[in-house]
N, C-alpha and C positions, 0 to 999 in steps of 0.2 A: 503494499499499500504506499509506503513512504517512497519507494522507488518510482511509482507511478506519479505520485505528487511531485516529486523532484524533477522528473522529466517534463511534466506539464508546466512547471514553474520555469524551467530552463527554456522551453519552447516559447512561453509567453514573454520571457525577457527578450529572447532573440528577435522575436517578432516586434516588440516594442522599440528595440534599438534600430531596427531596419526602418521603422516608420518615422523615427525622428533623426535618423542619420541624414546629414546634408546631402542633397543631390548635386552631382557635378553639373555646373552650367555649360551647356554646348558652346563650342568655339563658333565665331561667326561663320566659318566654313562649313562646319557640321550643320548648323541650323539652315544656312542658305541652301545647301544641297538637299536637305530633308524637304524644305519648303518647295523647291523647284521640282523634286520628284513627285510630290502630292499634287502639285499644280498640273504637271504633265498628264497625270492619271485622269484629272477631272476636265481638263480643257483641250487637250490635243487629240483629235480624232485619229485612231490608229496607233496610239501609245502602246508599247513603247518603240515600235518598229520605225516610227517616224520622227522619233526624238533623239536629240543629241545633247549631251551636257558637257560644259567645259569650265575650267576654273584656272585663273591666272592671277597669283598674289590675292588681292581683295576683290576681284571681279568674277561673278559667278553667272553662268549663262545657261539658259535653256532654249534650245532651237527646235521648233516644231514646224515640220514640212509635210502637210497633209497632201499636197499634190505638187507636181513640177511647176515652178513659177509662182508658187504661193507658199509664204512662211511667216511666222512670228517668231521673234527673238525677245526673251525676257532676260533683262540683265539686273542683277542686284550687285551694287558695289557699296563696300562697307568702308567707312571713314573712321579714324581714330577719335574723332570728336564730332558732335552735332554741328558746331559752327563750321567745320570744314565741309561736311556734307551740304550745309546750307549754301556756302560759298559755291560749291560745284553745282548745286542746283540753279542758283542765280546766274552763274556763268553759262550754262546750257540752255536756259530758258529764252536767251536772246530777246528779251523785251516783251515777250508774249504775256498776256494778261494771266495771272494765276488765280485759281479758284481753290475751293477746298474739296479734299477727298478724305473722307472719315477724319476731318480735323487737321490734315496735313496739306501742304501746299502741292497744287497740281497744274500742269499746263498740258493742254491738248493741242495737237495740230495735224493737218493732212497736207500733203504735197503731191502734185503730178510728177510722174517720171518724165525725164526730158523726151524720152522715145514714145511716149503714150500721151501726148498732150490732149487736153479736153476730156470731158466725161467725168467719171468719179475719180477722186485722187487715188493713186496707186499706194502711196505710203500714208499709213496712219500711226501716230505716235501718242503715247502717254508717259509723261515724266512727272514723277512725284518723289518727295523726300519724307522719310519717316525716321525720326531720331538720327542715327549714325548711318542710316541707309539712304542710298540714292537708287530709286527704281525707274527703269525705263523699259517700256514694252512697245515694240514697233512691229507693224504688220505690213506685208507687201503682197498684192494680188496683181499679176500681169495681164489679167483678163477682166471682162466686166463682172465676173462671177467673184463674189467675196467668199472665199474658201478659208483663208487663213484665219485663225482665231482672233477674235476682236480684242484689241488692246484693253478695252474697259472691262471685259469679262475676265481677262487674264489678270488685269490689276486687281479686280475684286478678289480672284481666287488667292493671289499672292497675300493680299491683306488678310483674308480669313485664315489661310494656313500660317502666315507669319504670327498672327495673334496666338494660334493654337500652339505653335512650337517655340514661342518666346523671342521671335526675331524683333518685334517692336511692341511697345506698349500702346494700348489705345488712348486716344485724346478725346476729350469731350466733344460730342457732335451736336 
C-alpha cells in the first residue's frame, strides 16, 4: 500500500513539475517556419507539391505556385528591434497611404507588368509590420485568371497562425 502511494505521489510530483516548468521560447526562425508551413497547408492549393520554403539569415519565405505563370510569395523578415522593423516598413511603403490590419500598419498596392499593360494588374502586394516582423505578400498572375493565392487571404492566415504560434502579439483592434 505504501509503495502504491509513493508511486502515485512521485507521478503527481513529476506531472506538477512538468506543468510549471518553463517552456522554451521558439527562435524567430522556428516560429516563422512553423507559421509558413501552416499557412501553406491552408491557402496554397496543391500543397505541398506546389510549395517551396527558403530561409536566409532573418528572411523566411514561402513560394506557392499553383499553376505556371501564377505564384504568391510570402516573406517574413525579423528585425532585432521594433523600431528597425518600422524603419524598414516606412522605407518600403514608398509614400503609400498606410491603413490598419489587426492594429498594425499596412499598405496595399497593385501594378501592371510592363509586358501585360491594361486590364487587371498582374502584381498585387500587401506589406505590413507586426512588432519586430515585416511581412510582405505578393501575388502574380500572368493571365486574366486570378489563380495565385490572394495576398489579403495569405496575410490573414499569417496573422492567425502567427498569433497561435507566438510570432507576434495582438494589438487592440
